[in-house]
C-alpha positions in Angstrom: 59.2 116.5 110.7 61.3 120.4 109.4 62.3 122.8 111.4 60.6 126.5 110.6 60.3 129.5 111.9 64.2 129.6 113.5 63.9 126.5 115.0 60.7 126.7 117.4 58.4 125.5 115.5 58.1 121.7 113.5 56.4 121.0 110.4 56.3 118.6 107.9 55.7 115.3 109.9 56.7 112.1 107.7 57.5 108.6 108.3 61.1 107.8 109.4 61.3 103.8 108.4 64.1 101.6 107.3 64.9 97.1 107.3 67.0 96.0 109.6 67.0 92.8 111.7 67.0 94.9 115.0 63.8 97.0 116.7 65.8 100.2 117.3 66.3 101.4 120.9 67.1 104.8 121.4 67.2 107.4 118.8 69.1 110.8 118.6 69.5 113.3 116.0 72.6 114.7 115.4 73.6 119.0 114.4 73.3 117.6 110.2 69.7 115.7 110.5 71.1 112.6 110.6 68.8 109.7 112.6 70.9 107.9 114.9 69.3 104.6 116.8 70.7 102.3 118.3 70.0 98.7 116.7 71.2 95.7 118.3 75.2 94.9 118.3 75.6 98.7 116.9 74.2 102.1 116.1 72.9 102.9 112.3 73.3 106.4 111.0 70.7 107.6 108.7 70.2 109.7 106.4 67.2 112.7 107.0 64.5 110.1 103.8 65.7 106.8 106.7 68.5 105.8 104.4 71.1 103.6 105.9 74.4 105.7 105.3 76.7 103.7 108.2 76.3 101.0 110.5 79.1 101.2 114.1 79.1 97.6 114.9 80.2 96.0 117.9 80.5 92.8 120.2 77.5 94.1 122.8 74.0 94.9 122.0 74.1 99.0 122.5 71.4 100.2 124.7 72.2 103.3 124.7 74.5 106.1 123.5 75.5 109.9 124.4 77.4 112.3 122.4 80.3 113.7 124.6 83.2 115.9 124.3 84.0 119.0 123.5 82.7 119.6 120.0 80.1 117.1 120.5 82.4 114.5 118.1 82.9 111.8 120.6 80.0 109.4 120.8 80.0 106.7 123.9 78.4 103.3 123.4 77.1 101.5 126.2 75.5 98.1 126.7 75.2 94.4 127.8 78.8 93.3 128.7 80.4 96.0 126.6 81.2 100.1 126.6 83.1 101.5 123.7 84.1 105.1 122.2 83.8 106.3 118.5 85.3 109.8 117.3 84.4 111.2 114.3 83.3 114.7 112.6 79.4 113.2 112.9 78.5 116.3 115.1 75.5 115.6 118.0 72.6 119.0 118.7 73.9 121.1 120.9 70.7 120.8 123.4 72.5 124.0 125.3 72.0 125.9 122.1 69.4 124.2 120.1 69.4 127.3 117.0 72.9 126.0 116.3 
């Protein structure tokens, strides 16, 4: 979807698909619109068209992830047999201020 009216409405529904070995588990949208999803042994980052930008691989099956830190630029990945922290410039959405 596209956000319109200062983020208060959505429009332009379209499918988002990409080929992979795992069924996505969990989905979050970064502040810049990139889609982040747990995909088996890691996390995939997709652009707004569903094209894979980067894959963060782990040695465990990722079951959930969350942005943390002062600027939401740190992500914790948790799953079967492991936990990992990623620090990067991809910022999570500030859910306390949805228009940012």
